[in-house]
N, C-alpha and C positions, 0 to 999 in steps of 0.2 A: 130596742135597748138603742141609742146614741151609739152610732159607730165608732165614735173618737172614744169615749167612756169605758166600750168593752175591750177596746184595743189597749186601755191603761190597764183595765183590772185582769188583762190576760200578761199584761208584761208587771204586776203588782204578784203572780205565781210566778217572775224569776228571781224575783229579789233574794239575796241569801235569808236567809233565818234569821231570825234574831237569836244572840248568843243566851242560852239558856239560863245563864247567869241573873240575867235582868229580872226574870220573874221568878227566880229563887228568890231572888234579894227582896222583892216586892211584896211573894208568899211569908215571907221570914218576917219580914218587917210591917206587916198588916195583924201578926199576933199580936195579943194584952201584953204578950210578954216576951217580946222578940230576943232570942241570944245572938250576942255579937260571937260566940264561939260557932255558931250554925254560919255565919257569913264567912268567918276567918276559913272556916273548912271549905265552904263554895269554892273561896277564889284561890286558893293554894291547889284545885283541881286544875285551873287552868295556868300554866305555864308561862303565857305570852303576857296575861295580865297580873302575875306576881312580879316577872320583873319590871312591868311598868308600873306597878303600886311602890317597891320597894326601890326606885328610878324615882321617882317623884317624893318619897319620901325623903330622900337624899339629895335635893334638889337645893340650889342654894339660900331658898327662903326658909324652909323647912329644919335644914342640917343647920342654918348657925355655927354648932359647935358640935360637941362631942365623936362620939365613931359614928359609923357607917349603919343603917340600918338594914339586918341581914335576913326577918322574916316578913310576912304578913304582919303578926302578931306584933313583933316592935314596930312597923310602920301604923299599925292601929295606936299604939300609946305616943306616937311623935302626932301623929294626924289627929286623932280623935273620929269618933264614931261616925256622923254625919259627914266628914268630910272624906273618908275612907269610902265610905257605901256611896256619895255621889261621886265620887272619882271614879268608881270602879264603873257606875250605870253612865258614865257620860263618855270615858274609852271604850265602853263596848258599841255603842251607838253612834260612836264617831265614822265608822267605816260607811255610812248611809249619806255622809253628807262630803265626800272627800272632792268631787268635782262639780257638783252642784252648784245652782245660783243664776249663772251668767242669762241665763232665759229669762232671768225675772231684773235683769238689770243689776246684779249685783257681783264686785269683782270674787274670784275663785278663794274658798275660806270664809267668806263674811256672811254666810246664808250660818255655816256653822258657827262662826263666833256671836251671831247673834242670839242661835239655840242657848248657845253656851250663857249668854250675858242673861236671858228671861230667866232660866233656872236658877244664876244665881242671885238675883234680885228678886224670886219669890222665894226663898227661905229666909230672908228678911221681912219679908212682907208677913211668911207665915207667924215669925216672931212674933211681929205685931200683933195680929190678928186671932194669933191660940191656934191655927189650923194646925191641925193632928198628924196627915198626913201627907209628913213634908217628904216622904221618899217617893210617892205617888203625883206628888207636886212636882218634884224636880223632874224624874220622867217623864211628866207631861210637857213640861215645858221644853225640855229637850227635844221632844219628838211633835211640838204642835207644829211645825211649819215642814215634814216631811212628805206631807204630801208636795210642795214643790221639787222636791226632786225627783217624783216622776211625771213631771210636767214639764220639765225644765226645757227642753227640746221643741215639744208642743205649743208653749207661752212663746218662742221665737215668733213663731209664724202668725201670732194672733195681737204680736207687740202692739200696730199698728194700730189694730180694732180697739186694745184696751184703754189705748193713749186716747183715741176720738172719743171715747164712752167716758171716759174721767174728765175731759175738756169739759165737759158740759157741765161738770161741777152739781152733778145732781143725782150720782151712786156713791157707792164705794166702792173699794176694790174689790172686794167678796163680791157687791152686787157685780159688778160690771163680771167678772169672771162667770156667774151665774148665767146672765142673760146673753154671752157670746158663747162661753161652753155648753153652759148647761149644769155645769155641774162646779164646785170650786175646790180648792187645794185643800182643804179643812175636811171635805170631803172622801176626798182620794186616801188621804192622811188615814181618818177612821178606819177609811176599808181593810188598806194593810192592818193595823191596829187588830181588826179584828181577826183577818188571818192569824196571825200572832198568837190571838189567845188574851188579848190583854183584858183587865177590869173593863167593863160597861161602864162606870163613869170616868174613867182614863178616855177610854173612845169617845165618847160623849162632849168630855173638854176639847180633844183633838178637835173631833168634828163642828163646835161651835166657838173655837176660841176668840173669833169677831165677834157672836152674838152669844153672849153667855145666857142670856136671859129664854132661848130656843132649848138649852139643853134641856132634856125630859130626866136625865139622871146624873149628880153628881154636879149638880149647879153651882153649890159653894165652890167646889174644884174648878169648874169652868168659869168664873168669875176671878178666881187668883191666877190662873192661865191668862184670861185676858187682861187683867190690870198691868200682870208683869211683862207681858208683851210690847203693851201700849206706852210702859215706862221706859222701856228700851228705843222705841221707836222715837219717841220724845227727844232723847239721847241724840237720835239719828242712829243708833247699832242696828244694821240691817235694813233701813230704808230703799225701799226697793222701787220698782216700775209703779207700785200704787205712790208714792210719794207721800203728797199734804192732803190724800183722800183717808188715809187712817187716823182719825180724831178720836180721842177719848169720850164715851157715853156722859150725857150732862149726869152732874151729880154721882158720877163713879168715885169720888175721892172722898164723897159725903158718905157715900154707904160701906166704904171700908172705915170710917172716922178719922180719915188722914189732912190732918193741916200742911199746909204751905211747907210749914217747918219739918213735917214729916217726908214729906215730898222729896224735899231739897236733900233730908237725910240720906234716901235710898238713892238717890243720884250718885251722892258721894261715896256713900258702901260701894255702887257698882262699878265707878272706875276704879275705886282702890283692888276689890273684888278680882276684877277683869283682868286690871295689872299681875296679881299675884299668880290666879290661875295659867296666864299665859306664860308665865316664866315659868311656872309648874310643869306644864307640859315640854316646854322648851327641855327641862330638866337642870 
């Protein structure tokens, strides 16, 4: 085995376990008749998460007027099902991104901001395409670059080689990773999700989020993650060491039946939603 890969896989074993609430939510929402009461019950078992959900429901954006929310059930009424669920998933996953990104030429916090932005725009895209598993899509987008958090320090030592390879203009960033390191950040992220017991379609979507055509399962999910990622990179959100090597696949917008006006609408939506979400997080 590649000795560097072996060391990184050893480091995966040291990563704090994913909060169980994420898997519980995904399990509930994949049920043909999901019960929001079950979601509320799960959230209420976590005191810290309950506090954060209530705090966000009382943020300036959502409160507007009226009394403060005091329970998760009241927060649900104010926020709506999808917002509450996505908020819980995002809060549960944020810990893995706190200090990562500098090895990829990103400012601290920008990798997390990119992950949030990708997840947000994926939900609007899912409405357009009538993609059913929105929670799985949101979570896959949140986690699509989690492999970068494990490669952050190592990438710093390979920066010059990566840039030299990209300067040739013949490879994508993912291909440069593969040629120089023998693996990509998508592969490392997928290995982490495997350890956490994620569903196979989500693992595949994370592994192949830059090359969705290679996904052996969950290909539709992988393409949704891919396009959501591309849209954010087109807007310069999370544009890292890879720079302009991130290019959209030919005919990808036609594949999704998206007109130029649709893409512009997604841009506008993302700007507004990202600003709103950041305001909510600040409380």
